[in-house]
C-alpha positions in Angstrom: -21.4 -28.8 76.3 -18.6 -27.8 78.6 -17.0 -24.4 78.3 -13.6 -24.9 76.8 -10.4 -22.8 77.6 -9.9 -20.0 75.2 -6.7 -21.4 73.5 -8.3 -24.8 73.1 -11.6 -23.4 71.8 -9.6 -21.3 69.2 -8.0 -24.4 67.8 -11.3 -26.3 67.7 -13.1 -23.4 66.0 -10.7 -23.5 63.1 -12.7 -26.5 61.9 -16.1 -24.8 62.1 -16.1 -23.3 58.6 -15.8 -26.8 57.1 -19.3 -27.8 58.1 -22.8 -26.4 58.2 -23.9 -25.1 61.6 -26.2 -28.1 62.3 -23.4 -30.5 61.6 -20.8 -28.5 63.4 -22.7 -28.8 66.8 -22.3 -32.6 66.6 -18.8 -32.5 65.0 -17.6 -30.3 67.9 -18.7 -32.9 70.4 -17.0 -35.6 68.4 -13.8 -33.6 68.1 -13.4 -32.8 71.7 -14.5 -36.3 72.7 -11.9 -37.8 70.4 -9.2 -35.8 72.2 -10.4 -36.9 75.6 -11.4 -40.6 74.9 -8.9 -43.2 76.0 -8.3 -46.3 73.9 -10.3 -46.7 70.7 -12.1 -43.6 69.5 -15.4 -44.9 68.3 -18.5 -42.7 68.2 -19.9 -44.6 71.1 -16.8 -44.1 73.3 -16.7 -40.4 72.4 -20.3 -40.0 73.4 -19.7 -41.9 76.6 -16.7 -39.7 77.6 -18.7 -36.6 76.7 -21.6 -37.6 79.0 -24.0 -38.3 76.1 -24.1 -42.1 76.4 -27.9 -41.9 76.9 -28.4 -39.5 73.9 -31.6 -40.6 72.1 -30.6 -39.3 68.7 -27.0 -40.7 68.7 -27.3 -41.6 65.0 -26.9 -37.8 64.3 -23.3 -38.1 65.5 -22.6 -41.0 63.2 -24.1 -39.1 60.3 -21.6 -36.3 60.7 -18.9 -38.7 59.7 -20.6 -40.5 56.8 -23.2 -38.0 55.4 -22.1 -34.5 56.1 -20.3 -32.8 53.2 -16.8 -31.9 54.4 -13.4 -32.0 52.9 -10.6 -33.9 54.6 -8.1 -32.0 52.4 -9.5 -28.6 53.6 -9.4 -29.8 57.2 -5.7 -30.8 56.8 
C-alpha cells in the first residue's frame, strides 16, 4: 500500500474502529481506491486502480462489503 499524506491518512483512519483489523486492511484499500477510481466504483475497478488487479485472493475484498460486521450508521 502506498504511503498516504498525513491529512488524508487521518481522515481515512477515522473509519478504522468500525472494522476488525483483518477486515480493515482490505477496507482501507477499497476506500482509497474508491476515491481514486474514475467512473464506476466496482471492487474490480478499485483493485485495478490500486495495482492489485492480479491479486489471487480478490474475493476477500468483496467479503468486506457483504460479510464483515460494520455499521453504516456508525460510519456516517
